MMTF fields as JSON, N, C-alpha, C and O atoms, coordinates in Angstrom:
{
  "mmtfVersion": "1.0.0",
  "mmtfProducer": "UNKNOWN",
  "numBonds": 451,
  "numAtoms": 452,
  "numGroups": 113,
  "numChains": 1,
  "numModels": 1,
  "chainsPerModel": [1],
  "groupsPerChain": [113],
  "chainIdList": ["A"],
  "bondAtomList": [4, 2, 8, 6, 12, 10, 16, 14, 20, 18, 24, 22, 28, 26, 32, 30, 36, 34, 40, 38, 44, 42, 48, 46, 52, 50, 56, 54, 60, 58, 64, 62, 68, 66, 72, 70, 76, 74, 80, 78, 84, 82, 88, 86, 92, 90, 96, 94, 100, 98, 104, 102, 108, 106, 112, 110, 116, 114, 120, 118, 124, 122, 128, 126, 132, 130, 136, 134, 140, 138, 144, 142, 148, 146, 152, 150, 156, 154, 160, 158, 164, 162, 168, 166, 172, 170, 176, 174, 180, 178, 184, 182, 188, 186, 192, 190, 196, 194, 200, 198, 204, 202, 208, 206, 212, 210, 216, 214, 220, 218, 224, 222, 228, 226, 232, 230, 236, 234, 240, 238, 244, 242, 248, 246, 252, 250, 256, 254, 260, 258, 264, 262, 268, 266, 272, 270, 276, 274, 280, 278, 284, 282, 288, 286, 292, 290, 296, 294, 300, 298, 304, 302, 308, 306, 312, 310, 316, 314, 320, 318, 324, 322, 328, 326, 332, 330, 336, 334, 340, 338, 344, 342, 348, 346, 352, 350, 356, 354, 360, 358, 364, 362, 368, 366, 372, 370, 376, 374, 380, 378, 384, 382, 388, 386, 392, 390, 396, 394, 400, 398, 404, 402, 408, 406, 412, 410, 416, 414, 420, 418, 424, 422, 428, 426, 432, 430, 436, 434, 440, 438, 444, 442, 448, 446],
  "bondOrderList": [1, 1, 1, 1, 1, 1, 1, 1, 1, 1, 1, 1, 1, 1, 1, 1, 1, 1, 1, 1, 1, 1, 1, 1, 1, 1, 1, 1, 1, 1, 1, 1, 1, 1, 1, 1, 1, 1, 1, 1, 1, 1, 1, 1, 1, 1, 1, 1, 1, 1, 1, 1, 1, 1, 1, 1, 1, 1, 1, 1, 1, 1, 1, 1, 1, 1, 1, 1, 1, 1, 1, 1, 1, 1, 1, 1, 1, 1, 1, 1, 1, 1, 1, 1, 1, 1, 1, 1, 1, 1, 1, 1, 1, 1, 1, 1, 1, 1, 1, 1, 1, 1, 1, 1, 1, 1, 1, 1, 1, 1, 1, 1],
  "groupList": [{"groupName": "MET", "atomNameList": ["N", "CA", "C", "O"], "elementList": ["N", "C", "C", "O"], "formalChargeList": [0, 0, 0, 0], "bondAtomList": [1, 0, 2, 1, 3, 2], "bondOrderList": [1, 1, 2], "singleLetterCode": "M", "chemCompType": "L-PEPTIDE LINKING"}, {"groupName": "PRO", "atomNameList": ["N", "CA", "C", "O"], "elementList": ["N", "C", "C", "O"], "formalChargeList": [0, 0, 0, 0], "bondAtomList": [1, 0, 2, 1, 3, 2], "bondOrderList": [1, 1, 2], "singleLetterCode": "P", "chemCompType": "L-PEPTIDE LINKING"}, {"groupName": "GLU", "atomNameList": ["N", "CA", "C", "O"], "elementList": ["N", "C", "C", "O"], "formalChargeList": [0, 0, 0, 0], "bondAtomList": [1, 0, 2, 1, 3, 2], "bondOrderList": [1, 1, 2], "singleLetterCode": "E", "chemCompType": "L-PEPTIDE LINKING"}, {"groupName": "TYR", "atomNameList": ["N", "CA", "C", "O"], "elementList": ["N", "C", "C", "O"], "formalChargeList": [0, 0, 0, 0], "bondAtomList": [1, 0, 2, 1, 3, 2], "bondOrderList": [1, 1, 2], "singleLetterCode": "Y", "chemCompType": "L-PEPTIDE LINKING"}, {"groupName": "ILE", "atomNameList": ["N", "CA", "C", "O"], "elementList": ["N", "C", "C", "O"], "formalChargeList": [0, 0, 0, 0], "bondAtomList": [1, 0, 2, 1, 3, 2], "bondOrderList": [1, 1, 2], "singleLetterCode": "I", "chemCompType": "L-PEPTIDE LINKING"}, {"groupName": "THR", "atomNameList": ["N", "CA", "C", "O"], "elementList": ["N", "C", "C", "O"], "formalChargeList": [0, 0, 0, 0], "bondAtomList": [1, 0, 2, 1, 3, 2], "bondOrderList": [1, 1, 2], "singleLetterCode": "T", "chemCompType": "L-PEPTIDE LINKING"}, {"groupName": "LYS", "atomNameList": ["N", "CA", "C", "O"], "elementList": ["N", "C", "C", "O"], "formalChargeList": [0, 0, 0, 0], "bondAtomList": [1, 0, 2, 1, 3, 2], "bondOrderList": [1, 1, 2], "singleLetterCode": "K", "chemCompType": "L-PEPTIDE LINKING"}, {"groupName": "GLN", "atomNameList": ["N", "CA", "C", "O"], "elementList": ["N", "C", "C", "O"], "formalChargeList": [0, 0, 0, 0], "bondAtomList": [1, 0, 2, 1, 3, 2], "bondOrderList": [1, 1, 2], "singleLetterCode": "Q", "chemCompType": "L-PEPTIDE LINKING"}, {"groupName": "ARG", "atomNameList": ["N", "CA", "C", "O"], "elementList": ["N", "C", "C", "O"], "formalChargeList": [0, 0, 0, 0], "bondAtomList": [1, 0, 2, 1, 3, 2], "bondOrderList": [1, 1, 2], "singleLetterCode": "R", "chemCompType": "L-PEPTIDE LINKING"}, {"groupName": "PHE", "atomNameList": ["N", "CA", "C", "O"], "elementList": ["N", "C", "C", "O"], "formalChargeList": [0, 0, 0, 0], "bondAtomList": [1, 0, 2, 1, 3, 2], "bondOrderList": [1, 1, 2], "singleLetterCode": "F", "chemCompType": "L-PEPTIDE LINKING"}, {"groupName": "SER", "atomNameList": ["N", "CA", "C", "O"], "elementList": ["N", "C", "C", "O"], "formalChargeList": [0, 0, 0, 0], "bondAtomList": [1, 0, 2, 1, 3, 2], "bondOrderList": [1, 1, 2], "singleLetterCode": "S", "chemCompType": "L-PEPTIDE LINKING"}, {"groupName": "ALA", "atomNameList": ["N", "CA", "C", "O"], "elementList": ["N", "C", "C", "O"], "formalChargeList": [0, 0, 0, 0], "bondAtomList": [1, 0, 2, 1, 3, 2], "bondOrderList": [1, 1, 2], "singleLetterCode": "A", "chemCompType": "L-PEPTIDE LINKING"}, {"groupName": "TRP", "atomNameList": ["N", "CA", "C", "O"], "elementList": ["N", "C", "C", "O"], "formalChargeList": [0, 0, 0, 0], "bondAtomList": [1, 0, 2, 1, 3, 2], "bondOrderList": [1, 1, 2], "singleLetterCode": "W", "chemCompType": "L-PEPTIDE LINKING"}, {"groupName": "LEU", "atomNameList": ["N", "CA", "C", "O"], "elementList": ["N", "C", "C", "O"], "formalChargeList": [0, 0, 0, 0], "bondAtomList": [1, 0, 2, 1, 3, 2], "bondOrderList": [1, 1, 2], "singleLetterCode": "L", "chemCompType": "L-PEPTIDE LINKING"}, {"groupName": "ASP", "atomNameList": ["N", "CA", "C", "O"], "elementList": ["N", "C", "C", "O"], "formalChargeList": [0, 0, 0, 0], "bondAtomList": [1, 0, 2, 1, 3, 2], "bondOrderList": [1, 1, 2], "singleLetterCode": "D", "chemCompType": "L-PEPTIDE LINKING"}, {"groupName": "ASN", "atomNameList": ["N", "CA", "C", "O"], "elementList": ["N", "C", "C", "O"], "formalChargeList": [0, 0, 0, 0], "bondAtomList": [1, 0, 2, 1, 3, 2], "bondOrderList": [1, 1, 2], "singleLetterCode": "N", "chemCompType": "L-PEPTIDE LINKING"}, {"groupName": "CYS", "atomNameList": ["N", "CA", "C", "O"], "elementList": ["N", "C", "C", "O"], "formalChargeList": [0, 0, 0, 0], "bondAtomList": [1, 0, 2, 1, 3, 2], "bondOrderList": [1, 1, 2], "singleLetterCode": "C", "chemCompType": "L-PEPTIDE LINKING"}, {"groupName": "HIS", "atomNameList": ["N", "CA", "C", "O"], "elementList": ["N", "C", "C", "O"], "formalChargeList": [0, 0, 0, 0], "bondAtomList": [1, 0, 2, 1, 3, 2], "bondOrderList": [1, 1, 2], "singleLetterCode": "H", "chemCompType": "L-PEPTIDE LINKING"}, {"groupName": "GLY", "atomNameList": ["N", "CA", "C", "O"], "elementList": ["N", "C", "C", "O"], "formalChargeList": [0, 0, 0, 0], "bondAtomList": [1, 0, 2, 1, 3, 2], "bondOrderList": [1, 1, 2], "singleLetterCode": "G", "chemCompType": "PEPTIDE LINKING"}, {"groupName": "VAL", "atomNameList": ["N", "CA", "C", "O"], "elementList": ["N", "C", "C", "O"], "formalChargeList": [0, 0, 0, 0], "bondAtomList": [1, 0, 2, 1, 3, 2], "bondOrderList": [1, 1, 2], "singleLetterCode": "V", "chemCompType": "L-PEPTIDE LINKING"}],
  "groupTypeList": [0, 1, 2, 3, 4, 5, 6, 2, 7, 6, 8, 6, 9, 3, 8, 10, 8, 11, 12, 2, 2, 13, 8, 13, 2, 11, 13, 6, 8, 14, 15, 3, 2, 16, 7, 17, 16, 6, 11, 2, 18, 4, 19, 5, 19, 14, 10, 4, 6, 7, 2, 18, 6, 8, 6, 2, 5, 19, 13, 15, 19, 14, 17, 6, 3, 1, 4, 2, 14, 3, 1, 6, 13, 11, 13, 19, 13, 14, 15, 13, 7, 5, 13, 16, 4, 15, 17, 17, 15, 4, 6, 2, 18, 8, 5, 9, 14, 6, 4, 18, 6, 10, 6, 6, 6, 8, 4, 12, 14, 14, 2, 12, 12],
  "groupIdList": [1, 2, 3, 4, 5, 6, 7, 8, 9, 10, 11, 12, 13, 14, 15, 16, 17, 18, 19, 20, 21, 22, 23, 24, 25, 26, 27, 28, 29, 30, 31, 32, 33, 34, 35, 36, 37, 38, 39, 40, 41, 42, 43, 44, 45, 46, 47, 48, 49, 50, 51, 52, 53, 54, 55, 56, 57, 58, 59, 60, 61, 62, 63, 64, 65, 66, 67, 68, 69, 70, 71, 72, 73, 74, 75, 76, 77, 78, 79, 80, 81, 82, 83, 84, 85, 86, 87, 88, 89, 90, 91, 92, 93, 94, 95, 96, 97, 98, 99, 100, 101, 102, 103, 104, 105, 106, 107, 108, 109, 110, 111, 112, 113],
  "secStructList": [7, 7, 7, 7, 7, 1, 2, 2, 2, 2, 2, 2, 2, 2, 6, 1, 2, 2, 2, 2, 2, 2, 2, 2, 2, 2, 2, 2, 2, 6, 6, 6, 5, 7, 2, 2, 2, 2, 2, 6, 6, 7, 7, 7, 5, 7, 7, 7, 3, 3, 6, 6, 3, 3, 7, 7, 7, 7, 3, 3, 3, 3, 3, 1, 1, 7, 6, 6, 6, 7, 4, 4, 4, 6, 6, 7, 4, 4, 4, 3, 3, 3, 3, 3, 2, 2, 2, 2, 2, 2, 2, 6, 6, 7, 3, 3, 7, 6, 6, 1, 7, 3, 3, 7, 7, 7, 1, 7, 7, 7, 7, 7, 7],
  "xCoordList": [-8.544, -8.28, -6.988, -6.789, -6.104, -4.844, -5.098, -6.073, -4.187, -4.212, -3.029, -2.004, -3.157, -2.055, -1.868, -2.173, -1.35, -1.245, 0.233, 0.582, 1.088, 2.507, 3.193, 2.691, 4.412, 5.212, 5.579, 5.567, 5.898, 6.299, 5.151, 5.371, 3.926, 2.766, 2.497, 2.158, 2.656, 2.424, 3.515, 3.247, 4.778, 5.883, 5.712, 5.979, 5.257, 5.083, 3.929, 3.998, 2.847, 1.78, 2.209, 1.929, 2.923, 3.34, 4.416, 4.708, 5.032, 6.007, 5.404, 6.084, 4.127, 3.504, 3.247, 3.065, 3.24, 2.912, 1.468, 1.239, 0.504, -0.842, -0.945, -1.672, -0.268, -0.277, 0.383, -0.172, 1.508, 2.209, 1.384, 1.408, 0.666, -0.199, -1.378, -1.75, -1.976, -3.185, -2.757, -3.48, -1.625, -1.084, -0.891, -1.288, -0.295, -0.072, -1.443, -1.585, -2.427, -3.729, -4.392, -5.053, -4.184, -4.765, -4.071, -4.716, -2.746, -2.03, -2.522, -2.752, -2.67, -3.179, -4.586, -4.894, -5.448, -6.864, -6.902, -7.744, -5.964, -5.907, -5.043, -4.781, -4.605, -3.723, -2.497, -2.023, -1.94, -0.697, -0.77, 0.195, -1.917, -2.11, -2.678, -3.498, -2.189, -2.78, -4.26, -4.594, -5.095, -6.532, -6.959, -7.912, -6.306, -6.608, -6.123, -6.851, -4.933, -4.473, -5.366, -5.729, -5.727, -6.58, -7.962, -8.502, -8.462, -9.761, -9.575, -10.522, -8.332, -8.01, -7.522, -7.134, -7.519, -7.117, -5.608, -5.107, -4.881, -3.404, -3.076, -3.721, -2.038, -1.534, -0.298, 0.696, -0.321, 0.936, 1.002, 0.142, 2.094, 2.285, 3.502, 4.321, 3.585, 4.652, 5.965, 5.996, 7.049, 8.392, 8.548, 7.813, 9.524, 9.855, 11.367, 12.107, 11.798, 13.218, 13.782, 13.185, 14.937, 15.627, 17.041, 17.667, 17.59, 19.025, 19.395, 20.493, 18.493, 18.738, 18.615, 18.799, 18.312, 18.172, 16.686, 15.98, 16.273, 14.901, 14.852, 15.637, 13.905, 13.677, 12.94, 12.433, 12.898, 12.183, 10.696, 10.021, 10.243, 8.844, 7.958, 8.178, 6.921, 6.037, 4.68, 4.024, 4.274, 2.943, 3.001, 3.943, 1.939, 1.731, 0.293, -0.611, 0.113, -1.235, -1.635, -0.989, -2.738, -3.255, -4.502, -5.311, -4.678, -5.943, -6.861, -6.516, -7.997, -8.981, -9.371, -9.452, -9.604, -9.884, -8.665, -8.312, -7.999, -6.689, -6.818, -7.813, -5.762, -5.775, -5.759, -6.173, -5.257, -5.227, -6.663, -6.948, -7.545, -8.942, -9.904, -10.949, -9.513, -10.411, -9.608, -9.461, -9.096, -8.245, -8.958, -8.287, -10.277, -10.987, -10.846, -10.987, -10.578, -10.511, -9.038, -8.783, -8.107, -6.666, -6.471, -5.666, -7.095, -6.838, -8.116, -8.397, -8.83, -10.001, -9.668, -9.366, -9.72, -9.327, -10.098, -9.506, -11.386, -12.203, -11.772, -12.192, -10.987, -10.441, -9.123, -8.526, -8.658, -7.355, -7.485, -8.398, -6.612, -6.534, -5.065, -4.231, -4.757, -3.433, -3.324, -4.131, -2.276, -2.008, -0.595, 0.296, -0.321, 1.075, 1.558, 0.761, 2.821, 3.41, 2.824, 2.537, 2.636, 2.143, 0.713, 0.424, -0.16, -1.558, -1.609, -2.471, -0.74, -0.676, -0.289, -0.874, 0.755, 1.219, 0.107, -0.102, -0.584, -1.727, -2.771, -3.235, -3.127, -4.201, -3.746, -4.557, -2.477, -1.982, -1.628, -1.203, -1.795, -1.515, -0.032, 0.364, 0.777, 2.195, 2.645, 2.318, 3.397, 3.928, 5.398, 5.877, 6.131, 7.585, 8.112, 7.528, 9.213, 9.792, 10.722, 10.785, 11.419, 12.175, 13.366, 13.798, 13.88, 14.992, 14.512, 15.349, 13.234, 12.719, 12.443, 12.11, 12.572, 12.204, 10.714, 10.052, 10.198, 8.751, 8.347, 9.018, 7.255, 6.666, 5.447, 4.716, 5.233, 4.052, 2.851, 2.94, 1.78, 0.572, -0.006, -0.207, -0.283, -0.845, -2.263, -2.974, -2.703, -4.073, -4.994, -6.091, -4.516, -5.327, -4.355, -3.14, -4.962, -4.173, -4.48, -4.192, -5.063, -5.377, -4.113, -3.11, -4.144, -3.024, -3.081, -4.144, -1.878, -1.787, -1.174, -0.121, -1.807, -1.367, -0.669, -0.22],
  "yCoordList": [16.386, 15.505, 14.728, 14.186, 14.666, 13.961, 12.449, 11.892, 11.817, 10.376, 9.809, 10.476, 8.534, 7.904, 6.528, 5.511, 6.511, 5.257, 4.866, 3.738, 5.76, 5.394, 5.508, 6.134, 4.84, 4.92, 6.344, 6.744, 7.09, 8.504, 9.305, 10.098, 9.121, 9.872, 9.443, 10.274, 8.152, 7.721, 8.213, 8.646, 8.16, 8.698, 10.179, 10.611, 10.936, 12.363, 12.537, 13.426, 11.7, 11.844, 11.536, 12.291, 10.374, 9.909, 10.757, 10.615, 11.653, 12.601, 13.994, 14.897, 14.145, 15.466, 15.781, 14.895, 17.064, 17.547, 17.139, 16.735, 17.252, 16.882, 15.434, 15.136, 14.531, 13.134, 12.971, 12.283, 13.536, 13.422, 13.901, 13.295, 14.983, 15.488, 14.587, 14.35, 14.079, 13.18, 11.884, 11.299, 11.388, 10.126, 10.232, 9.323, 11.305, 11.499, 11.56, 10.991, 12.217, 12.328, 10.93, 10.651, 10.049, 8.703, 7.881, 7.097, 8.054, 7.307, 7.744, 6.907, 9.037, 9.526, 9.049, 8.627, 9.104, 8.604, 7.159, 6.74, 6.367, 4.902, 4.583, 3.407, 5.533, 5.369, 4.613, 3.825, 4.823, 4.166, 2.679, 2.052, 2.095, 0.609, 0.071, 0.705, -1.156, -1.834, -2.146, -2.751, -1.742, -1.927, -3.393, -3.83, -4.135, -5.585, -6.359, -7.207, -6.088, -6.717, -6.396, -7.268, -5.151, -4.725, -5.489, -5.837, -5.711, -6.479, -7.935, -8.61, -8.39, -9.793, -9.829, -10.898, -8.739, -8.645, -8.599, -8.904, -8.21, -8.049, -6.615, -5.867, -6.202, -4.829, -4.792, -5.436, -4.089, -3.819, -2.331, -1.72, -1.747, -0.311, 0.032, -0.826, 1.291, 1.708, 1.782, 1.743, 1.887, 1.993, 3.299, 4.254, 3.346, 4.535, 4.697, 3.737, 5.859, 6.132, 5.636, 5.856, 4.965, 4.55, 4.87, 4.438, 5.635, 6.013, 6.702, 6.514, 7.503, 8.303, 7.517, 8.082, 6.242, 5.413, 4.998, 4.651, 5.051, 4.666, 3.162, 2.612, 2.519, 1.114, 0.908, 1.86, -0.302, -0.585, -0.238, -0.506, 0.388, 0.768, -0.436, -1.327, -0.454, -1.57, -1.262, -2.163, 0.027, 0.375, 1.12, 1.866, 0.901, 1.603, 2.201, 1.64, 3.333, 3.893, 3.468, 3.785, 2.729, 2.068, 2.772, 3.26, 2.837, 3.275, 2.071, 1.087, 2.142, 1.024, 0.862, -0.263, 1.929, 1.934, 2.512, 3.664, 1.725, 2.151, 3.445, 3.689, 4.279, 5.507, 5.435, 6.361, 4.279, 4.083, 3.957, 4.407, 3.366, 3.182, 4.281, 4.534, 4.915, 5.888, 7.167, 7.496, 7.881, 9.066, 10.081, 10.772, 10.213, 11.2, 10.934, 11.865, 9.717, 9.271, 9.297, 8.892, 9.771, 9.712, 10.522, 10.088, 11.61, 12.452, 12.508, 13.546, 11.46, 11.353, 10.48, 9.297, 11.055, 10.352, 9.073, 8.076, 9.027, 7.857, 6.701, 5.56, 6.974, 5.944, 5.399, 4.565, 5.831, 5.345, 4.478, 4.663, 3.553, 2.636, 2.39, 2.369, 2.21, 1.898, 0.393, -0.282, -0.131, -1.539, -1.871, -1.093, -3.025, -3.446, -3.952, -4.19, -4.117, -4.539, -5.851, -6.037, -6.779, -8.128, -8.015, -8.602, -7.295, -7.214, -6.394, -6.652, -5.427, -4.661, -5.524, -5.452, -6.367, -7.294, -8.287, -8.586, -8.778, -9.722, -9.025, -9.564, -7.812, -7.115, -6.871, -6.93, -6.606, -6.325, -7.571, -7.508, -8.719, -10.016, -10.344, -11.12, -9.735, -9.997, -11.054, -10.977, -12.032, -13.082, -13.165, -12.862, -13.592, -13.642, -15.015, -15.619, -15.462, -16.688, -16.327, -15.169, -17.322, -17.083, -16.089, -15.496, -15.915, -15.019, -13.7, -12.891, -13.425, -12.111, -11.867, -10.745, -12.9, -12.724, -12.807, -13.677, -11.96, -11.934, -13.178, -13.595, -13.761, -14.878, -14.385, -13.516, -14.94, -14.622, -15.361, -16.547, -14.688, -15.345, -16.344, -16.024, -17.554, -18.589, -18.258, -17.756, -18.526, -18.293, -19.341, -19.046, -20.596, -21.715, -22.693, -22.66, -23.548, -24.517, -25.957, -26.87, -26.163, -27.523, -28.313, -27.8, -29.57, -30.481, -31.05, -31.352, -31.177, -31.747, -33.141, -33.283, -34.151, -35.498, -35.981, -37.125],
  "zCoordList": [-16.212, -15.126, -15.366, -16.453, -14.363, -14.55, -14.746, -14.242, -15.493, -15.64, -14.899, -14.765, -14.395, -13.667, -14.273, -13.65, -15.522, -16.216, -16.273, -15.926, -16.697, -16.867, -15.493, -14.559, -15.429, -14.17, -13.836, -12.671, -14.835, -14.638, -14.047, -13.132, -14.545, -14.044, -12.557, -11.714, -12.281, -10.874, -9.979, -8.858, -10.453, -9.65, -9.294, -8.173, -10.296, -10.039, -9.042, -8.193, -9.117, -8.156, -6.764, -5.833, -6.601, -5.257, -4.652, -3.465, -5.434, -4.871, -4.611, -4.123, -4.945, -4.817, -3.355, -2.52, -3.081, -1.727, -1.313, -0.173, -2.255, -1.926, -1.512, -0.565, -2.158, -1.743, -0.436, 0.421, -0.203, 1.061, 2.26, 3.331, 2.058, 3.153, 3.404, 4.553, 2.334, 2.482, 3.023, 3.829, 2.637, 3.175, 4.647, 5.376, 5.132, 6.554, 7.265, 8.347, 6.698, 7.272, 7.434, 8.435, 6.389, 6.455, 7.526, 8.223, 7.667, 8.68, 10.096, 10.969, 10.284, 11.551, 11.814, 12.928, 10.819, 11.011, 11.403, 12.197, 10.83, 11.11, 12.315, 12.566, 13.045, 14.219, 13.892, 14.711, 12.692, 12.252, 12.421, 12.857, 12.08, 12.242, 10.927, 10.263, 10.579, 9.434, 9.716, 10.735, 8.838, 9.088, 8.9, 9.546, 8.066, 7.925, 9.155, 9.67, 9.621, 10.842, 11.978, 12.767, 12.074, 13.184, 13.181, 14.231, 12.016, 11.891, 12.327, 12.73, 12.233, 12.706, 14.128, 14.598, 14.83, 16.202, 16.406, 17.489, 15.343, 15.397, 15.289, 14.554, 16.042, 15.991, 15.124, 15.459, 14.06, 13.241, 13.034, 12.399, 13.614, 13.538, 12.671, 12.341, 12.325, 11.468, 12.206, 13.436, 11.463, 12.066, 12.792, 12.539, 13.713, 14.432, 14.47, 14.261, 14.725, 14.783, 16.118, 17.172, 16.062, 17.264, 17.091, 16.123, 18.017, 17.97, 16.71, 16.186, 16.21, 14.988, 13.701, 12.623, 13.778, 12.564, 12.36, 13.307, 11.136, 10.821, 10.565, 9.791, 11.239, 11.0, 9.653, 9.06, 9.21, 7.969, 8.097, 9.091, 6.99, 6.997, 6.891, 6.07, 7.762, 7.811, 7.126, 6.603, 7.14, 6.649, 5.346, 5.077, 4.501, 3.285, 3.308, 3.928, 2.629, 2.455, 1.078, 0.079, 1.055, -0.159, -0.701, 0.089, -2.004, -2.579, -2.701, -3.354, -2.093, -2.184, -3.661, -4.153, -4.345, -5.793, -6.455, -6.202, -7.314, -7.928, -8.72, -9.403, -8.603, -9.266, -10.78, -11.478, -11.274, -12.717, -13.244, -14.354, -12.486, -12.892, -12.403, -13.002, -11.303, -10.661, -10.319, -9.142, -11.32, -11.062, -10.187, -9.42, -10.253, -9.486, -7.984, -7.191, -7.579, -6.187, -5.649, -4.515, -6.469, -6.09, -4.823, -3.999, -4.585, -3.418, -2.509, -1.909, -2.422, -1.56, -0.38, -0.54, 0.81, 2.077, 2.232, 2.644, 1.929, 2.133, 1.153, 1.348, 0.166, -0.692, -0.221, -0.903, 0.898, 1.379, 2.587, 3.392, 2.732, 3.903, 4.217, 3.312, 5.441, 5.905, 5.979, 6.618, 5.289, 5.228, 5.549, 5.21, 6.208, 6.33, 5.008, 4.1, 4.885, 3.602, 3.161, 1.978, 4.102, 3.781, 3.219, 2.177, 3.869, 3.354, 2.083, 1.244, 1.894, 0.659, -0.533, -1.614, -0.273, -1.294, -1.672, -2.847, -0.672, -0.92, -1.783, -2.787, -1.366, -2.125, -3.609, -4.533, -3.791, -5.154, -5.898, -7.051, -5.259, -5.971, -6.123, -6.992, -5.259, -5.35, -4.321, -3.136, -4.815, -3.879, -4.139, -5.231, -3.089, -3.197, -2.669, -1.769, -3.256, -2.727, -1.517, -1.104, -0.98, 0.179, 0.024, 1.012, -1.182, -1.352, -1.901, -2.302, -1.947, -2.276, -3.732, -4.114, -4.572, -5.973, -6.195, -5.63, -6.97, -7.269, -8.021, -8.965, -7.599, -8.358, -9.119, -8.643, -10.295, -10.999, -10.411, -10.093, -10.274, -9.701, -10.661, -11.832, -10.201, -11.03, -11.32, -10.449, -12.527, -12.939, -12.367, -11.893, -12.423, -11.848, -11.17, -11.365, -10.377, -9.611, -9.968, -9.194, -11.137, -11.6, -11.752, -12.247, -11.328, -11.522, -12.952, -13.493, -13.528, -14.858, -14.702, -14.08, -15.249, -15.105, -16.381, -16.444]
}
């Protein structure tokens, strides 16, 4: 069974034809909408081409159970969900300041006196 621990292993997986085909299937199944936004009554759809130029990508296909921990589920459609960039970053614990630099997630919010 393949492992997806190193960046190179993940890069190879995410560039594979099998992933690209399954990713497209997940997007179609989810009607190209962020599933978390949809649950909140908001519509967030993927970018489309306008005048021959591609707009910024808005959606990601996310593994509900990470491939690092559950490699058997890497190519299982039921393990995939379509998320907007915002919800994907929240799920992964990534936050950014106003100029786009990544902030480390705080472990606790206790005030120090």
